[in-house]
N, C-alpha and C positions, 0 to 999 in steps of 0.2 A: 184387560189391563196390560197384558204382555203385548198385545197387538199395538196398543197406543205407544208403548215404550219403543217397540220396533220401528214404528212410524217416525217417532221423534229422532231416532238414530239415523234413519234415511234422510230426513230433512237436514241434519247436521252435515252429513257427507255431501249432500247436494250443495249446501252452502259453501263448503270448502272448494268444491269443484267449480262453483260460480266465481269464487275469488281467484282461482287459477286462470279462468277465462276472462275475468273482468266483466261478467255479464250482469248488468244492472237489472235487466228485465227478469232474470232468474231470481235475483234477490227479492224483487218486489213480489213475485209469485210465492216464494217461500214465506215471506212475511204475511201474506194473505192467509196462507195455510196455518201458520203458527206465529202469532204476533209476539211471542216471547222467545223466539229462537235465538236472538242475539244475547238475551239475558241468560240463556241456558248454556252458553259456551264454557262457563267456568265449571260446569258439571261434566264436561267431556274429558277424555284422556289426551287431547291434543295440547302440545306445549305452545304452539303458535296460534294466534287468532287469525281470522280471515283478513283483518287489517294488516297484520304482518305480511301475509302473502301478497296482498294487493300492493302494499308499499314496496315490497321487494321487486315485484314485476313491473311497477310503474303504472298501474291502472288508476289513473287520476279520477275518472268518473265513479268508479266503484268505491274508491277511497272516500270521496265526498259523500256518496250515498250512505256508507257505513257511519261516517262521522255525524251526519244529520240525524240518523236514527239512534245512535248510541255514541256520544262524544267520549264517554269514559274508556272506550277501547284504546284510545291513544296512550293511556297510562299503563296498559297491560305489558308485561314483559314475558319473554320466552324462557326456556330452560337455561340460557346463557346470560340472562339478565338484560337482554336487548329489547328496546321498544321498537315500534314500527318506524320511528324516526331514525333510529340507528341503521336499519336496513335500507331505508330510502337514501340516506346520506352515503352509505357505502356504495350504492349503485349509481348515485349521481342523478336521481330523479328530482330535478329542481322544483317542478310544479307540485309534485307530491309533498316535498319538504315544506313548501309554502302552506299547503293545506293543513298539514299536521301542526305547523307552528301556530296557525290561526286557531286551531282547536285548543292548544295548550302550549304556550310559549315556554313554560318552565321545563318542558321535556328536553331542552338543550342541555340541561345540567344533570340529567339522569345518567348514572354510570352502570356499565355492565360488570360482569364478574372480574374482568381485568382492569376495572376502573377507567374504562374508555368512554368518553362522552361522544355524542354524534359528530362533533367537530373533529375528533381524532380520526374517526373512520373516513370522513371526507378528505382529510389531509393525507391519509395513507394512500388514497386512490387518486389524489390530485384533482378533485372536482372543484374547480375554482368558483363556479357560480354558486354551488351549494355552500361553500365556505363564506362567501359574501353574505348570503341570507342568514347564516347562523351568527355571524359577527354583528349583523344589524339587530338580530333578535336579542342577543346577549353579548354586548361588546367585551365584557371581562371574562368570557368563558375561555379565552386563549390561555389563561393562567393555570387552568386545570391540568394535572398530570395523571398518567396511568400508574399502574402498580410498580413499574420499573423506573419511575421518575421521569419518563419521557413526556415532554410537552409537544405541542403541534409542530414546532420547528424540528425537533428530533425525529418525529415520525415522517415529516416531509423528506428529510435527508435519508432516513433509514430505507424508505421506499422510493427514493430518487425522483421526487416530484418537484422539479425546480420552479415551475410556474406557481405552484401553490406556496412554495417557500418565499418567492418574491412578493406575492400578494400579502402574506402574513407579516413580513418584515416591513413592508411599506404601509400597511394598515395600522400596525401597532408601533408607535414611536416610544419604545421603552428599552433603555440600555440593559437593564437587568433581565428583561425577557430574552433579548438576543444572546446574552452571555450566560443564560441559565444552564445548569448541569443536571445530568440524570443521577441515579443512585450511586453510580460508580465515579461520579465527578467528571464525566465526559461532557464537554461542550459540543455544540453542533459541528464545530470545526474538527474536533477530535474524531467524531463519528464519521464525517465525510472523508477524512484521511484514512481511517480504518477500512472503509468500503471502496476506496480508490476512485472517488467521484470527482474527476478533474473540473468539470463545469461548476459543480456546487462549491468546490473549494475556491475557485476564482471569484465567484459571486460573493461568498461569505467574506473573503478578504477585501472586497470593495466596500463593505459596510463600515462606516467610521466608528460606530459604537463597538463593534466587535474587534476592529483593528487596534483600538486602544488597549484591549486586554488579550492580544493575540498570543501572548506567552503564558496564558493560564495553564495550570497543571491539573491533571486529574488525580483521583485518589488511589488508583491502581498503578503502582509503580512511580507515582509522583512525576508523570511525564507530560511534556508539552506536545503539541501537535507534531513537531519535527521529530521528537523522540518516538512517537507512535509510528510515523512513516518508516523509521529505520528498523522497526520490529516486523514489518510486513515483508512478504516475499520480494526479493530484489529483482525487478525487471525494468523494462523501459518506462512503463507508466509510473512505477515507484520513483525512479530517478527524476522523471518530469515533475512529479508532485513535490519532491524535495526541493527542486529548483524554484518552484512557484512559492513554496513556503519561505525559503531563504530570501528570495527577492522581496517578500513582504515584511521581512524583519523578524520572522519566527526563529527562535533559537532553541538549542538544547537546554534542558534544565540544568545540567552541570556547568554550562557556559554563561548562564545569565549574569553572573558576577565577574566574568572574565573580561578584561579590557582588550585582550588580544584576539578576540573572536572576529573572523572575517565577516563583514556585513556586505552582502551582495545585493545591491539594488541600483537604481538608475543614478544615484548621486554618490557613487563610490569616490570619485575624485574630490568632491566637496567635503565628504565626511573625512577622508584621509587628511586633507589639508587642515580641517578644523582640529583634528586630533593632534597634528604636528604643532599647531599654533598654541594649543592649550596645555602642552606638556610642561612640567616643572622646569625651572632653570637649570637644575643639576643633572637633567637627563642628557646623555651624550648625543652628539649629532648623529653618530652611527645608529644608535637605537631609534632615533626619530625616523630616519630614512628606512630602517628595517620595518617599522610599523606601517609606513606608507607602502612599502613593497608588499607587505603581507596583506594589505587591504585591497590591492588591485585585483580586478576580476580574473585576469589571466593566470594568476598564481595558483588558482584552484586546480588547474590542469597539471601542475607539478606535484600536487598532493595525492597521496594514495587514496583512492575513492573507496573508503570503507575497508573492512576486512574481507577483500575479495577472495583471498586464499581460503579462508574458513568457509565462505559461502559456496565456493566451487571446489570443495574437497574432492568430490567424486570425479569431476572433470580433470583435475590436476593428476590424480592417481592414474586415470585412464591414459592421459598423454604420456606420463612418465613410463607407464608399463609398455606402451607401444614403442617408445624410443628404446627402452631396454631390450625389448624383444627383437627389434630390427637390428640393433647393433650387435646383439648376441649372435644372431644368424650370420651377420656379415663377418664376425670374428671366426666362427668355425667353418664357414663356407666362403672363403675369400674370392675376389674376382679371379676368373681363370680356372677355379677349382683346385683340387689337390690330386696328387698321384694316388691311384687306386691300388698299386702294388709296388713292391721294392724294385729298384732298377736292377738290370742284369749284372752290372759291375758292383752293386751293393753300396754305392755312394749316396743314393737317395732312398729314404725310407718311405713306406706307404703312409699317406696322410699329410705329407709335406706339401706346402703350397707350391704350385707350379711356378709362379713368379719368383718366389724366393730361391728356387733352384737354378734360375737363370743367372749366368755370370755377366750381368750388365749393371754398371754403376747407376745409370738413370733409373732402371727398373727397381733396383734395390732401394734407391732413395725414395721413389714414389710409394713403394710398398711399405716402407717404414713410416712414412707420413700417414698413409692410409691406416695402419695399425695404431699409430699414436692418436689420431683424431677419433677413430672408432672407439678406442678404449676410453678416451676422455668423455665422450658422449655417454657411453655405457655406465661408467662410474658415476657421472653426474646424475643420470636418471635414477640409478639405484639409491643414491644419497637422498634424493627427494622422496622416494618411496619409503626409505627407512625413517626419515623425519616425520612424515605424515602418519605412518602407522604406529609410531612409538609414543604417541600421546603428548607430544610437546604442545605448549600453549600457543596455538596458531594465531590467537588474537594479539599476541605480542608483536610489535612492529619490527623488532629485530629479526624474528623468525620469518615474518613476511618478506623482509628484504633479502634474507639469506636464500629462501626458496625461489624467489624471483630471479636472483642472480644465478643460482644454480641451473634453473631452467633455461636462461639465456645461454649459458655455457653449453648445455646439452644440445640445444637446437643449433647453435653456431658450429659446434664440432661435428654434428651429424651432417650439416650442409657441406663442410669441408671434406668429410669422409666420402660423400657422393662425388665431389669434384675429383678427388684423387683416384677413386675407383674408375671414373670415366677416363682419366689419364692412362690408367693401366690397360684397360680393355680396348681403347681407341687411340693407339699411340700416333697415328698418322692423320688424325682428323683435326677439325677446328678446335676441339676441346683439349688438344695436347697442352696448350697454355691457356687455361680458362680465363676469359676476360670478365666473367661474372664474379670472380672472387673479390676483386677490389670493390665492386658495387655492393656485394653482400657485406663486406667488411665495414663499409661506410654506414650501412643500415644498422649493423650491430653496434658500431661505436656510438651512433646517435642514440639508439635505444638504451645502451648502457650508460651514456652520459646523463640522460634524463633520470635513470634509476639512481645514479650517484647523487644527482642534485636533490632528489627526494630524500635520500638519506641525510645529506647535509642540512636540508631544510628542517627535518625532524630534529637533528642534533642541535640546530640553532634555536629552535623553540624550547628544547630542554634546557639549553644554556641560559636563556633569558628568564625562564621560570625559576631556575636555581638562583640566578643573580637577584631576581626580585624577592625570593624567599630570604636571601641573606640581608637585603636592605630592610625588609619588614622585621626580621628578628634583631637587627642591629639598632633600629630606632628606639624601641622601648628602653634599652639599656642607657642610651644617651639621655633620654628624657628623665630617667631615674637619677642620673648623675646631676643634671641641671637642678632637679628638685632639691 
């Protein structure tokens, strides 16, 4: 009896080895030795059946041989709740998938422990041909979701399978399907933005059904896709994605009801003109032109691009520290050095600047300018460090403006410090009257002008918001009097 049991165990091991190799002849030999070997698989400790292994490895002939002898194997699941069809779909074995579907077409709807059907696994790996076969077998299986609320579109985006995404969108003409959300309320567009998938985002925004609901909000933070992009790490790709979203008309959740939101797409001029024409009669001419000015594409370059100070806090502190260190060293070690000991007649003390002790009006003038500009740069850099480390609300636009202006002053003064130091140590060279100072001053004036325009632009927006608030609060009172 023990020998017979041991022999049956050997047959089972040999059967699994044959499934690994896809050897149909070995299978036939084992069936001749034990005609019940396929029926005894449920008595073994193996979690997968030989059909699982054959489907996973793509052995079509071995799969067909097993299905002819015991079709019920197609319904068996492994320890994760997956059928052989799950494994074949995950690996993209199209012919094996066809054979399994012919054995039992309802296996398309069997879910594993994560509630994933075979279509989900095929979509995750981007197997287009397998997806086609599954949709033909069960056209409505696309509506099934996994335990996280992801449908096949979410999985295509999550695993960056653009071809599979296109196939599913084109095969299923359903607006609700395209705009479906997961358990967190994220649409496929939200998910593509989170993962930084530029190509997927461009394709999704080209779908008319999705574009009609492009400003849909999720349930975590009540955010639109544009809001989600602003929570990601700010780099070149993030900025590019934000431009794509804005060009498609995606807006921030807080701006959905704001009429002053700049809309950046190919019809800016037409949109601005329509807004001007549709304004109430009592709206001033200046305010109309202001809105037109605000809607122009080039105005966005005058606006502060996000809270860049807050996002580059470490870089700002590093630059300010370097400037403070350099100017500090220049202050205690001026050009030309200092006297190392008292003079013999006692009129010059040790540590006095050599240039300061020279009785020359030009030298004294340039040295005073050197000290003035060096001290200005040093104090400006220390001011930036003090504000940054003091815990001030850097998201406030006023502090952003203040820090930017202070850094402009620190850099400008540091450049002038260099020019004056060159004057002192090279009195007879080309740099005696630096010609670079006017050029640098022009650059500084232009940069400062843009910075001032940004401030005025921000103040202008606050002014119109305040004026609009006054109008809104005033109208209800007038209406009450009329009544």
